[in-house]
N, CA, C and O of each residue as an XYZ file, in Angstrom:
416
protein
N      21.555     82.634    178.547
C      20.882     82.644    179.819
C      19.864     83.779    179.792
O      20.146     84.874    179.305
N      18.710     83.506    180.310
C      17.659     84.515    180.332
C      16.941     84.466    181.666
O      16.776     83.402    182.262
N      16.520     85.623    182.122
C      15.741     85.733    183.340
C      14.401     86.345    182.979
O      14.353     87.397    182.341
N      13.331     85.712    183.371
C      11.999     86.241    183.100
C      11.200     86.269    184.389
O      11.482     85.532    185.335
N      10.205     87.128    184.405
C       9.296     87.139    185.539
C       9.561     88.212    186.568
O       8.819     88.305    187.545
N      10.604     89.042    186.391
C      10.847     90.110    187.347
C       9.781     91.186    187.186
O       9.633     91.771    186.113
N       9.049     91.439    188.247
C       7.982     92.438    188.227
C       8.370     93.572    189.172
O       8.567     93.358    190.368
N       8.476     94.773    188.625
C       8.815     95.927    189.435
C       7.624     96.390    190.260
O       7.772     96.814    191.406
N       6.456     96.302    189.667
C       5.219     96.691    190.345
C       4.054     96.124    189.545
O       4.248     95.605    188.446
N       2.860     96.218    190.085
C       1.694     95.691    189.374
C       1.435     96.440    188.078
O       0.774     95.913    187.183
N       1.939     97.647    187.962
C       1.737     98.396    186.720
C       2.587     97.845    185.577
O       2.382     98.222    184.423
N       3.530     96.965    185.877
C       4.412     96.429    184.839
C       4.137     94.965    184.532
O       4.979     94.299    183.929
N       3.000     94.457    184.925
C       2.680     93.052    184.650
C       2.688     92.753    183.156
O       3.215     91.725    182.729
N       2.107     93.644    182.365
C       2.076     93.401    180.919
C       3.479     93.358    180.330
O       3.723     92.613    179.380
N       4.410     94.146    180.877
C       5.785     94.154    180.377
C       6.439     92.800    180.588
O       7.130     92.303    179.699
N       6.231     92.193    181.752
C       6.806     90.874    182.019
C       6.239     89.833    181.064
O       6.971     88.964    180.590
N       4.949     89.911    180.780
C       4.340     88.958    179.855
C       4.899     89.133    178.451
O       5.187     88.148    177.771
N       5.053     90.371    178.015
C       5.614     90.623    176.685
C       7.053     90.119    176.620
O       7.466     89.551    175.609
N       7.819     90.323    177.694
C       9.200     89.826    177.715
C       9.238     88.308    177.572
O      10.104     87.776    176.878
N       8.318     87.613    178.215
C       8.252     86.147    178.100
C       7.910     85.721    176.670
O       8.506     84.786    176.135
N       6.950     86.412    176.059
C       6.606     86.106    174.664
C       7.794     86.381    173.748
O       8.066     85.609    172.829
N       8.500     87.481    174.000
C       9.673     87.842    173.214
C      10.737     86.747    173.331
O      11.315     86.329    172.328
N      10.993     86.286    174.554
C      12.004     85.255    174.767
C      11.627     83.951    174.069
O      12.481     83.309    173.457
N      10.372     83.555    174.152
C       9.955     82.304    173.505
C      10.116     82.402    171.989
O      10.498     81.421    171.350
N       9.835     83.553    171.411
C      10.008     83.722    169.968
C      11.490     83.766    169.586
O      11.877     83.262    168.532
N      12.309     84.364    170.439
C      13.752     84.378    170.188
C      14.305     82.957    170.194
O      15.068     82.584    169.303
N      13.925     82.167    171.189
C      14.389     80.784    171.296
C      13.904     79.952    170.104
O      14.608     79.052    169.647
N      12.711     80.252    169.605
C      12.161     79.546    168.443
C      12.715     80.072    167.113
O      12.245     79.671    166.049
N      13.701     80.960    167.165
C      14.335     81.534    165.963
C      13.363     82.302    165.078
O      13.502     82.287    163.855
N      12.392     82.966    165.667
C      11.439     83.728    164.876
C      11.970     85.117    164.511
O      11.402     85.792    163.652
N      13.055     85.545    165.162
C      13.752     86.776    164.806
C      15.170     86.694    165.361
O      15.459     85.842    166.200
N      16.046     87.565    164.902
C      17.443     87.579    165.325
C      17.741     88.853    166.118
O      17.153     89.908    165.877
N      18.653     88.729    167.050
C      19.095     89.894    167.816
C      20.065     90.723    166.988
O      20.748     90.192    166.112
N      20.129     92.037    167.264
C      21.158     92.854    166.606
C      22.537     92.468    167.148
O      22.637     91.674    168.083
N      23.574     93.018    166.574
C      24.933     92.730    167.042
C      25.122     93.240    168.470
O      24.400     94.127    168.924
N      26.097     92.670    169.167
C      26.397     93.092    170.544
C      26.764     94.573    170.564
O      26.346     95.307    171.460
N      27.532     95.005    169.593
C      27.943     96.409    169.533
C      26.736     97.336    169.417
O      26.662     98.369    170.084
N      25.795     96.951    168.562
C      24.594     97.774    168.387
C      23.755     97.809    169.666
O      23.229     98.860    170.034
N      23.628     96.658    170.350
C      22.858     96.625    171.599
C      23.526     97.475    172.675
O      22.840     98.194    173.403
N      24.859     97.406    172.788
C      25.578     98.229    173.777
C      25.439     99.712    173.459
O      25.262    100.530    174.362
N      25.517    100.057    172.189
C      25.350    101.447    171.768
C      23.963    101.969    172.142
O      23.830    103.083    172.649
N      22.937    101.166    171.891
C      21.570    101.571    172.220
C      21.388    101.701    173.729
O      20.766    102.657    174.193
N      21.919    100.755    174.500
C      21.801    100.802    175.950
C      22.478    102.044    176.513
O      21.916    102.716    177.378
N      23.671    102.353    176.035
C      24.399    103.543    176.492
C      23.625    104.807    176.162
O      23.517    105.715    176.986
N      23.086    104.860    174.948
C      22.297    106.023    174.526
C      21.067    106.207    175.418
O      20.762    107.324    175.838
N      20.362    105.107    175.707
C      19.170    105.193    176.545
C      19.507    105.601    177.977
O      18.756    106.348    178.604
N      20.633    105.114    178.495
C      21.043    105.507    179.853
C      21.325    107.003    179.923
O      20.959    107.658    180.898
N      21.968    107.541    178.903
C      22.253    108.976    178.884
C      20.971    109.791    178.811
O      20.843    110.821    179.474
N      20.027    109.330    178.007
C      18.738    110.028    177.909
C      18.028    110.001    179.264
O      17.489    111.016    179.705
N      18.028    108.828    179.928
C      17.363    108.715    181.227
C      18.022    109.611    182.266
O      17.327    110.213    183.084
N      19.335    109.711    182.250
C      20.034    110.572    183.209
C      19.641    112.032    183.033
O      19.526    112.775    184.008
N      19.437    112.433    181.793
C      19.122    113.830    181.504
C      17.646    114.156    181.715
O      17.303    115.306    181.992
N      16.767    113.160    181.588
C      15.340    113.469    181.571
C      14.588    113.116    182.836
O      13.420    113.479    182.970
N      15.217    112.420    183.768
C      14.470    112.050    184.963
C      15.339    112.102    186.205
O      16.523    111.767    186.166
N      14.755    112.515    187.280
C      15.462    112.538    188.559
C      15.430    111.174    189.220
O      16.076    110.965    190.247
N      14.680    110.241    188.640
C      14.514    108.915    189.214
C      15.505    107.896    188.653
O      15.332    106.696    188.867
N      16.538    108.347    187.940
C      17.429    107.417    187.251
C      17.978    106.339    188.169
O      18.092    105.184    187.760
N      18.323    106.692    189.405
C      18.917    105.711    190.324
C      17.937    105.227    191.376
O      18.349    104.594    192.348
N      16.672    105.502    191.211
C      15.668    105.091    192.190
C      14.606    104.237    191.529
O      14.432    104.280    190.311
N      13.895    103.462    192.334
C      12.762    102.708    191.813
C      11.600    103.650    191.591
O      11.347    104.547    192.395
N      10.902    103.441    190.504
C       9.733    104.271    190.238
C       8.915    103.629    189.130
O       9.383    102.728    188.434
N       7.713    104.097    188.981
C       6.903    103.724    187.831
C       7.229    104.762    186.776
O       6.995    105.953    186.979
N       7.758    104.325    185.670
C       8.157    105.298    184.663
C       7.531    104.973    183.323
O       7.066    103.859    183.084
N       7.531    105.956    182.468
C       7.015    105.758    181.123
C       8.031    105.064    180.236
O       7.721    104.725    179.094
N       9.244    104.845    180.741
C      10.269    104.176    179.943
C       9.832    102.766    179.563
O      10.218    102.270    178.505
N       9.034    102.112    180.406
C       8.584    100.757    180.096
C       7.708    100.731    178.848
O       7.654     99.712    178.159
N       7.021    101.833    178.543
C       6.206    101.893    177.325
C       7.119    101.810    176.110
O       6.845    101.053    175.179
N       8.195    102.578    176.111
C       9.146    102.538    175.001
C       9.754    101.145    174.872
O       9.904    100.625    173.766
N      10.100    100.551    175.999
C      10.675     99.197    175.999
C       9.676     98.195    175.408
O      10.055     97.359    174.588
N       8.434     98.272    175.807
C       7.407     97.375    175.276
C       7.222     97.580    173.775
O       7.054     96.614    173.031
N       7.252     98.832    173.331
C       7.128     99.116    171.900
C       8.281     98.498    171.114
O       8.070     97.930    170.043
N       9.497     98.608    171.645
C      10.656     98.031    170.962
C      10.545     96.510    170.881
O      10.861     95.917    169.850
N      10.099     95.886    171.956
C       9.931     94.431    171.966
C       8.877     94.021    170.935
O       9.070     93.055    170.197
N       7.771     94.752    170.886
C       6.720     94.448    169.907
C       7.257     94.556    168.486
O       6.981     93.693    167.652
N       8.023     95.609    168.201
C       8.573     95.790    166.864
C       9.536     94.660    166.505
O       9.533     94.191    165.367
N      10.361     94.216    167.461
C      11.289     93.116    167.201
C      10.540     91.831    166.846
O      11.021     91.035    166.039
N       9.367     91.625    167.445
C       8.580     90.426    167.169
C       7.712     90.580    165.923
O       7.011     89.646    165.536
N       7.756     91.765    165.289
C       6.959     91.996    164.093
C       5.558     92.505    164.371
O       4.715     92.512    163.474
N       5.295     92.929    165.589
C       3.986     93.474    165.951
C       3.995     94.982    165.752
O       5.054     95.610    165.723
N       2.804     95.555    165.615
C       2.691     97.012    165.573
C       3.039     97.570    166.954
O       2.659     96.988    167.970
N       3.747     98.675    166.997
C       4.047     99.293    168.291
C       2.904    100.183    168.769
O       2.806    100.488    169.958
N       2.033    100.604    167.836
C       0.859    101.363    168.254
C      -0.158    100.389    168.806
O      -0.494     99.403    168.149
N      -0.647    100.649    169.990
C      -1.541     99.712    170.685
C      -3.013    100.085    170.555
O      -3.879     99.242    170.789
N      -3.311    101.306    170.194
C      -4.702    101.778    170.137
C      -5.181    101.830    168.691
O      -4.395    101.665    167.758
N      -6.485    102.063    168.519
C      -7.081    102.070    167.178
C      -6.862    103.370    166.416
O      -6.935    103.383    165.188
N      -6.593    104.464    167.127
C      -6.399    105.744    166.446
C      -5.398    106.593    167.221
O      -5.062    106.278    168.363
N      -4.929    107.659    166.605
C      -3.867    108.447    167.222
C      -4.329    109.209    168.463
O      -3.524    109.464    169.358
N      -5.600    109.573    168.533
C      -6.109    110.281    169.716
C      -6.058    109.349    170.926
O      -5.572    109.734    171.989
N      -6.552    108.140    170.765
C      -6.497    107.155    171.861
C      -5.049    106.812    172.194
O      -4.702    106.654    173.364
N      -4.205    106.696    171.175
C      -2.781    106.392    171.399
C      -2.114    107.486    172.230
O      -1.300    107.199    173.107
N      -2.461    108.719    171.952
C      -1.830    109.849    172.642
C      -2.389    110.105    174.037
O      -1.655    110.551    174.918
N      -3.686    109.829    174.257
C      -4.305    110.277    175.491
C      -4.905    109.188    176.376
O      -5.351    109.487    177.484
N      -4.929    107.952    175.929
C      -5.504    106.874    176.742
C      -4.390    106.062    177.387
O      -3.359    105.815    176.763
N      -4.592    105.650    178.623
C      -3.561    104.819    179.268
C      -3.506    103.439    178.620
O      -4.511    102.940    178.112
N      -2.339    102.836    178.644
C      -2.192    101.471    178.140
C      -2.680    100.490    179.191
O      -2.492    100.690    180.391
N      -3.319     99.412    178.708
C      -3.794     98.333    179.572
C      -3.252     97.023    179.011
O      -2.736     96.984    177.894
N      -3.372     95.958    179.789
C      -2.909     94.649    179.334
C      -3.562     94.246    178.033
O      -2.907     93.651    177.178
N      -4.832     94.553    177.858
C      -5.551     94.170    176.643
C      -4.978     94.847    175.406
O      -5.143     94.345    174.295
N      -4.311     95.976    175.584
C      -3.718     96.666    174.448
C      -2.542     95.892    173.856
O      -2.121     96.161    172.731
N      -2.018     94.939    174.606
C      -0.869     94.168    174.155
C      -1.243     92.742    173.785
O      -0.390     91.854    173.818
N      -2.496     92.507    173.436
C      -2.902     91.179    172.989
C      -2.156     90.851    171.711
O      -1.900     91.716    170.874
N      -1.817     89.592    171.586
C      -1.077     89.147    170.411
C      -1.898     89.391    169.157
O      -3.099     89.125    169.114
N      -1.223     89.901    168.146
C      -1.906     90.173    166.881
C      -2.119     88.873    166.138
O      -1.257     87.994    166.128
N      -3.264     88.767    165.523
C      -3.616     87.551    164.783
C      -3.087     87.604    163.371
O      -3.288     86.665    162.601
């Protein structure tokens, strides 16, 4: 069972689109999920990091965590996680929807 299309805010539109692309590739057997144990371990680790690093853990907010999530999804699909052409732009330019265009 999968749920797609949940949008937290307009700043996360690209994340929802990437999630849909990820799901379609998963259903088409283009990659495999890690074991349940590994996914639970990663989720627990990320929750602990979020609790320690942000006061917004239990509140709605626009967070940079979605960037990490998008990078992980891109890597699972075999895409580069770096979205910009060089490290300066990667470090200092905001991400836009165009930065997540499917790689040819």
